[in-house]
C-alpha positions as CSV (number, residue, x, y, z in Angstrom):
1,X,115.0,273.6,124.3
2,X,114.2,277.0,123.6
3,X,110.5,278.5,122.1
4,X,109.7,281.7,121.4
5,X,106.1,281.2,122.3
6,X,103.5,278.7,122.4
7,X,103.0,278.6,118.5
8,X,106.9,277.3,118.4
9,X,106.2,274.8,120.4
10,X,103.3,273.4,119.0
11,X,105.4,273.5,116.0
12,X,108.2,271.6,117.3
13,X,105.4,269.3,118.4
14,X,103.7,268.5,115.9
15,X,107.5,268.2,113.4
16,X,108.0,265.1,116.0
17,X,105.8,263.0,113.7
18,X,107.8,263.7,110.6
19,X,111.2,262.7,112.5
20,X,112.5,259.1,113.6
21,X,111.7,259.4,117.1
22,X,110.6,256.8,119.2
23,X,107.2,255.8,119.8
24,X,107.5,256.7,123.2
25,X,108.2,260.4,122.5
26,X,105.5,260.8,120.0
27,X,103.2,259.7,122.7
28,X,104.1,261.8,125.5
29,X,104.2,264.2,123.0
30,X,100.9,263.7,121.9
31,X,99.6,263.6,125.2
32,X,101.3,266.7,126.8
33,X,99.9,268.6,124.0
34,X,96.8,268.3,125.0
35,X,97.4,269.4,128.5
36,X,99.3,272.5,127.0
37,X,96.6,273.1,125.0
38,X,94.0,273.0,127.6
39,X,96.1,275.0,129.8
40,X,97.1,277.7,127.3
41,X,93.2,278.5,126.0
42,X,93.1,280.5,129.7
43,X,96.1,282.5,129.0
44,X,95.4,283.8,125.4
45,X,96.1,283.3,121.9
46,X,99.0,280.8,120.3
47,X,101.6,283.8,120.4
48,X,101.7,283.9,124.2
49,X,105.2,283.3,125.7
50,X,105.7,279.9,127.6
51,X,105.5,281.3,131.2
52,X,105.9,279.8,134.8
53,X,102.4,280.1,135.6
54,X,101.3,278.3,132.7
55,X,104.1,275.2,133.1
56,X,102.8,275.4,137.1
57,X,99.0,274.7,135.8
58,X,100.1,272.1,132.7
59,X,102.0,270.2,135.7
60,X,99.3,270.2,138.1
61,X,96.8,268.7,135.5
62,X,99.4,266.0,134.9
63,X,99.7,265.1,138.5
64,X,95.8,265.5,138.7
65,X,95.6,263.0,135.3
66,X,97.8,260.6,136.8
67,X,95.3,257.5,137.2
68,X,94.7,258.1,133.8
69,X,97.9,256.3,133.1
70,X,100.1,252.8,133.8
71,X,103.3,253.4,136.1
72,X,105.4,253.0,133.0
73,X,103.5,255.6,130.6
74,X,103.3,258.2,133.9
75,X,107.4,257.9,133.8
76,X,107.2,258.7,130.0
77,X,105.1,261.2,130.1
78,X,107.0,262.9,133.2
79,X,110.3,262.5,131.9
80,X,109.1,264.0,128.4
81,X,107.6,266.9,130.6
82,X,110.7,267.8,132.8
83,X,112.4,268.3,129.2
84,X,109.9,270.9,127.8
85,X,109.0,272.3,131.6
86,X,112.8,274.1,130.6
87,X,111.2,275.8,128.0
88,X,108.9,277.6,130.3
89,X,109.9,280.8,131.9
């Protein structure tokens, strides 16, 4: 996955709801979008690039919130974040 900026990532995540994707993918993308939005608000507007610094903050927020999810849901979210994280440079 490669995204020009935060807006492109948001469009990708939003478009998943119009595609034939699994319920797990929809759950993980929605859950992660919240962390992405929260973390990105301190970096600028939606045209900002996906940086490693932003990725690190999102990763930490996911770790901090691990008690919110069951082990199975946490695995789904972590696996999906691993895929998305590759787009951050």
